[in-house]
N, C-alpha and C positions, 0 to 999 in steps of 0.2 A: 435574544435573538430577532424576537417582533418588533422591538425598538429601533435594531438596526435595518430591519426590512425596511420600514416606514421612513427612515432616515434617506435611504438609498431611492426609494419610489419618488421621494421629494426634490431629489438633487437636480433632475432637468430644470424643473420650474424655477427651483432657487437659483440656477445660473442664469436662467432667462431673464430674471427679476432684477439681479444685481449686474449683469452686463451692460443694460441701459441707463444704470444712476452713474457710472463712471466707467472711462475708457479700461481702467484696470480693475475695475469691480469683480470681473469674474476669475481672478487669479486665486484667490482664497478659497472661493466655492469648488472652483475644479480639483485644487490641492485637495480639499476636503473629501470630495467623491472620491478620488484615487485610494486615498487611505480606507476610506469606508469599504471599498470593493476589496481591499486587501486584507482587512479585518475581518470581512464577510467570507471570504474564501479558505481564509485560516481556519474559521470557526467551523465551517463547512468539513475541512479536513481532519479536525480534531474528532468532532461529534459525528454526524451523519450527513451523508450528502443531502444537499438541497435538491428539492424538485426544479426539473428544467423546462421552461415553456415549451411546447412543440409546435407552436404556430409557425408557419413558415416566414421566411425572412422575405420581405418586399422586395420585387427587383429594382424599384428605385432607388432603395437604401443600398442596396448590394452595388449599384452602379457609382451612386455618389460615393460610398464608403472606399470602394477600391480605387476611383479616380483621385479621392483625397490623399491615401496613402501613397499612390504612384509620384501624386504630386510632390510632397513630402519627399520621398526617397530620391527623386529628380533635383529636388533642391540640394540635398545631402551631397549627390555627385557632383551637382556643380562647384562643391569646393575643391574639387580636383584640377579644375582649370581656372582659379581665380586666384588675382594677386592679393586684394585686400581680403585677407582670411578673417581679420576682426569683423567686419562688416558683414563677411558670411555665415561665420557662425551666430552673430546677433539675429542676422534672418532666419535662421533655423531655430532659434530660441523663440521669437517672437511667433513663428509658423508652427510651433509643437503642437499646438491645438487640433492642426490637421490629421494629426497621427494619433494624438490622445483621444480626442472625442468620438472619433466613431467606433475605438474599443470601448470607451465608457457605454455607449449607446448599446454598443452589440452585446455587452454583459447585461445591461438592463432588460435588453429583450429576453434574451436566454433565461434570465431568473425570476423577472415580474412582467413580462409580456408588454401589454400596452398600459398597465398600471401607472397612473400618475401622468401620463403624457396629455391628458385632456386637460390640465391644469396650467400647463406651458403659455397656450396663448392668452389667458386671463391675467396671468403672471406676467407675460410680457407688455400687455396693456397699463396693467397697474403700475409698473414701473416706468413706463413712459408718461404715464398722467402725473406722477410723482415728480419726474425730471421736470415737466413743463410747469408744474406749479411752482418747482422750488426756484428755477429759472425767471419766471415772471414775477414772483414774489420778490427776487432777490434784485430785478431791474425798478421795481417800484420803490422799494425803499433805499436804495442807493442814491438815487437822483443822478445817476450818470446814463446818459441817454445811448452811449455805446452798447450798453446792456441789453437794448431792446432790439436789435436787429444782430444778424450774421454771425461771426466768430464770438461777439459778446453775448449773444442770446446762449448759443450753442456751448458756450463754456468750456469744458475740457474735451469735447467733442469735436471733431471736423463736422462744421455743417451739413456736408452732403452725406455724412454717414448718419446722421440725426434724421435728416431726412428721408433715407431709406428706411430707416425703423418705421418711422411714422407714416409713411404711405400703407404699412401693412394694417393700419389701425381698423379700419372697415372690415377687413377679414378677421380681425382678433375677438371684435365685440360679441357677446352672446346676443344681443339684439332682442332681448325681453324686457326692457326698460325703457322708457323715454330719456333715461340719463345718456343712451347712446347718442342722440342728436346732440346734446351739450357738449359730451366729449368730443365729437367730430369735429362741433365748431370750434374748439379749443385746439385741437390738433390741426385743422385748416389754416388757422390764423397763424399759429405758431410755424408751419411750414412756410408761408409767406413770407414771416418775419425773418426766417433764417436765409432770406436772400441768395438761397443756393440755386441758380438755374437749372441745374440738373435734378433737384427737387421738385422745382414748380413744373418741369417738362415732365417728368416721369409720373408725378402726382396727378396732372392734369390729364394725361394718357390713361392712365389705371382706373383714376375714380371716373373720368368721364366715359370710358367705356363701359364701366359697371354700371353707372346712373343711366345709359342708355339701355343696357341690357333690362334694367328693373324698371324701366320707362312704363312697361304695361301692369306690373304688379302694384304700384302705388301704394306701396306699404312705408312703414318706418323706416326702413333700410334706404328706400330711393330718396325720402325726404333726410335723411342723414347726410348721405353722401352729396345730395346738391348743397346742404349747408357747408359742408367741408369746403367744397369749391367756392363757395361764395367768401368762406372766410379766408381760403388761401388767396383768392383775388384782393380782398382788402388787406390783408397783411403784406402780400407782397406791394400794393400800392404805397404801403406805410414805411416798408423798409427797404424798398428798392436801393436807394442811395445812390442811383446812377448805374447799377451792375447790368441791368438789362438795355439801357442805352448804350452802354459798352459794347456789349454783344452785338446789337443792330447794328452801330457804327462800324465795328470792325467786318461784319458779314457784307455791309453794303459797301464798305470800302473793297473788299474782296471782288465783289460783282464788278465794280466800277472798273478796277486794274486790270481785270481779266476780258472786259467788253473794248477797253481803249486800243486802238492798234498801235502797232509797235514802230512808231516813225523815227527815223533818224533826222534829230534837228541839224539846221543849216549851221548855227552857230552855237559853239561850244561854250557854258559859263566856267567860271574858274573853279565851281566846285564841282563840276561834273564828274571829275576822275575819283572824287569820293564816294565812299560808300552810303547809302541812304540809310538812315537811321530805321530801326526796327520797328514796328507797331507794339506798344505796350498794353498791358492788361490780360487779365485772367485768360480772357477768348485766345488772343494771340499767343500765350504762353503754351495753353495746350497745343496749337497748334505747331508750335516750335518745338515741343516737347515729341509730338506724334512723328514730325518730319525727322528729327535727329535719330529716332528709335527705329524708322524704316531704314535710314541710311546705314545704322549700325546693323540691323539684320541681314542688308545685303550683301556687306562688307565680312561680316561675322556669320555665316549660315550657322554654327555649332554654337552661338553667344559667347558673351564675354565672362561667363560664371557667376555665381551666386552673389558674389559681395563685390563685383566691378561695375554694377549697371549705373549708379550716380556718376561715378569718376568718369566712366566712357562717354556718358551722356555729356557730361560739361565739356570734355575735349570738342565734342562736335557743337556745342553751344558757343565754345570760344571761337572755333574756327569758322562759324556762321554768323558770326554777330549778333547771338541770341542772347541780348544781356540779359531780358526780362527773365527768361528761364535760367541762364547762368546765376543771375543775382540770388535765385532762390533755389537753386540747387533742385530744379523740378525732375521727379522721377518721370516715367513713360506717360503718368495720368491715363492709363488704361491695362486691365488686368491681361488683357491677350498682348498688348506690347511690352509688358512687364517681362513675360515669361519668354517673348520672343528676342528681346535683348540678353537676358540671361542666359538662355538656352537655345538659343536660334528656331529653328525651324521646326524641331522636335517639341520644345516647348509649348510653340503655338498652335501647332496641331491637337498635342494632348489637352490643352485647355479648352480649345474649342470644341472637340469631341466630347469632352467631360460635362461640359454646359449644355451644349446641344442635345446630348442624349438626355440629360436630367429633364430639360424642358420637355423633351419628346416623350418621356416617361412620365410625367406628371399630367400631360395632355391624355395620353393613350389611355393611363387608369383612372382618369378622371378625378386628380387628387386635386382640389380645389385651392387648398392653403398652399402646396408646395408649387403650384404652377403659378400662382401669382407673386409667391415669393422669389421663384427662380427667374421669372421674367423680369420683375424689378431688379434683381441683382446684375442678369445680364446688361440690361441697359445701363444701369448704372457703371456696371464693371466696364462698359465701352469707354467711360469717359473719366474712371476714377481708378487707381490701383487698389482694389479693395481687399486683396491679400497682402498688404503690406505693413498692416498694422493690427495690434491687437483688437482694437475696435472693429476690424473688418473681419477678422479670423475667427475670432470665437462665433458671433452672430451667425456668419456664413455658415460655419460647419454643423453648430448646435441646431439652428432652425432646419437646415435641411435634412439632416437625421430625423428631428421629431417629425417634422410634417410628413417625411416619407413612412415613418411607420406608424404614426397616429390615425391618419385619414387614408389608410391602404384598404382597398376591397377585400385584400385577404384578412385584414384583421377583424373587418366587420364579419363576414363569414364564417371566421374561425372562432367568434365569440358567442354565436348562435348556437 
């Protein structure tokens, strides 16, 4: 029984370590965790009841867990008005961690309290360091220049998702060694080379804010964050590949088009009656996806159903001539709009309440890790559908649950 106890206590850290090594790396650990829980409870029934930890469940965890389960239930209900049932069932399979992980974490809390949760940040940081080392070594020995940047460097992960994990690195490190500065230098360089505009912006905001906040302390943390920012700038310069200029060109073109007066020309050209070509590029593609999502929300206030999001969007892309988004079959590229398309105003309001409540709760209870993670997630979730892939769902649920339990004031007061 002692061995089973220790294995269960180590499972949150094990999943955190594995989930950043490969997008599906969390599948086996989660299955093992579930089976260990079943075996544990079966033994308790046969022998004697195991003790239950009496510490109160932190409000931030309650809020997130209830929201996560409601989210999954809403996705299941959305099968009732979807046409593409195959895509709907696949979406439920991918999002099953929204239901499973809160229940596993609740079991952990009741049976083991906060034992083992303190290892999650260092396990996550260790997994990220191993991943970065692996990808950089592979790029160095392969001779393929494409492996040094963007999706070639991110490998099996989407660059934006990996950038989201790496943004957390300064908050994960123990800061009791000068190795922290070296790790942050590597992290900053890697984030720059990922060439994800979202990662650049969000890392710049969060790391920059942290650096300003720690200005007067002038400790190793301040130096480490400064090194990370410098590394990111260097990596962005080396790995840009025209992505930032594409974004700047798109923004400047939009500004010019809105400032020019709409003057009717005196003489029409032969091609004037034809539709103008749509701007292309990832920035323009996102705008096309957002515009189409809002059109669907206005036309279908209850949404199109769990499995019909991409099909409905492609119809709008085709009607509006959004060839870039159509060719890539782009999803809404926003967590908020993803639920707005699938479940209408109910889905949009539920998601916004869920995350705004989580951010407020983390701030109110001064839970630093949860606050940084939830803010980074919310910013990323505005420009990426973070709950559509396993590499987004599992880290989202696990880290929110762990950080809500680990750093809660209730835990600290109950442990003394």
